[in-house]
C-alpha positions in Angstrom: 52.6 -14.0 46.8 52.4 -16.0 43.6 49.3 -17.7 45.0 47.6 -14.3 45.6 48.6 -13.3 42.1 47.1 -16.6 40.7 43.9 -16.1 42.7 43.6 -12.6 41.4 44.0 -13.8 37.9 41.4 -16.5 38.5 39.0 -13.9 40.0 39.7 -11.6 37.0 38.9 -14.5 34.6 35.7 -15.3 36.5 34.6 -11.7 36.4 35.3 -11.5 32.7 33.4 -14.7 32.1 30.4 -13.3 34.1 30.5 -10.1 32.0 30.6 -12.2 28.8 27.6 -14.2 30.0 25.7 -11.0 30.7 26.6 -9.6 27.2 25.5 -12.8 25.5 22.4 -13.0 27.6 21.4 -9.4 26.8 22.2 -10.0 23.1 19.9 -13.0 23.1 17.1 -11.0 24.8 17.5 -8.2 22.2 17.4 -10.8 19.4 14.3 -12.4 20.8 12.6 -9.0 21.3 13.5 -8.0 17.7 12.2 -11.3 16.3 8.9 -10.8 18.2 8.7 -7.2 16.8 9.4 -8.4 13.3 6.7 -11.1 13.6 4.1 -8.6 14.8 5.0 -6.2 12.0 4.7 -9.1 9.5 1.4 -10.1 10.9 0.1 -6.6 10.6 1.2 -6.4 7.0 -0.4 -9.7 6.2 -3.7 -8.6 7.8 -3.6 -5.3 5.9 -2.9 -7.1 2.6 -5.6 -9.7 3.3 -8.2 -7.0 4.0 -7.2 -5.2 0.8 -7.6 -8.4 -1.2 -10.9 -9.2 0.5 -12.2 -5.7 -0.3 -11.2 -6.1 -4.0 -12.9 -9.5 -4.0 -16.1 -8.2 -2.5 -16.1 -5.3 -5.0 -15.8 -7.8 -7.9 -18.5 -10.0 -6.5 -20.9 -7.0 -6.1 -20.1 -5.9 -9.7 -20.6 -9.4 -11.0 -23.9 -9.8 -9.1 -25.2 -6.5 -10.4 -24.3 -7.3 -14.0 -25.6 -10.9 -13.6 -28.8 -9.4 -12.2 -29.1 -7.2 -15.2 -28.4 -10.2 -17.5 -31.0 -12.3 -15.7 -33.6 -9.6 -16.1 -32.7 -9.1 -19.8 -32.8 -12.9 -20.5 -36.2 -13.1 -18.7 -37.6 -10.3 -20.8 -36.2 -11.9 -24.0 -37.7 -15.3 -23.0 -41.1 -13.8 -22.2 -41.1 -12.0 -25.6 -40.2 -15.3 -27.4 -43.0 -17.2 -25.5 -45.5 -14.5 -26.5 -44.4 -14.8 -30.2 -44.7 -18.6 -30.1 -48.2 -18.3 -28.5 -49.3 -15.9 -31.2 -48.0 -18.1 -33.9 -49.6 -21.2 -32.4 -53.0 -19.5 -32.1 -52.8 -18.3 -35.7 -52.0 -21.7 -37.2 -53.8 -24.0 -34.7 -57.0 -23.9 -36.7 -55.1 -24.8 -39.9 -53.2 -27.7 -38.2 -56.5 -29.0 -36.7 -58.1 -28.8 -40.1 -55.3 -30.7 -41.8 -55.3 -33.4 -39.1 -59.0 -33.9 -39.5 -58.7 -34.0 -43.3 -56.0 -36.7 -43.1 -57.8 -38.7 -40.5 -61.1 -38.7 -42.3 -59.8 -39.2 -45.8 -59.8 -42.8 -46.9 -57.3 -43.8 -49.4 -58.2 -46.7 -51.7 
């Protein structure tokens, strides 16, 4: 009868071991599922944050290009005005400069 009692204890231990393996296995599976879920949530947050930063960047670029376009236009207008002023000044004094050059070239110093 002791051998039956021993076999019953062994069978009880084997059953307990199998249950423990099932518990550990299901805990592992739950852990893996939770890790996958956490990874997916993190990837969604990263994508959302990245799109937010990209939108801000594009907004700054568009603001900069608009203001730089205005600056370019303003600089072109200023440059054109300065060129016109220089042309007017040059046309006013070109006769005087030509006269001076002719005078100095044709004057003989002794």
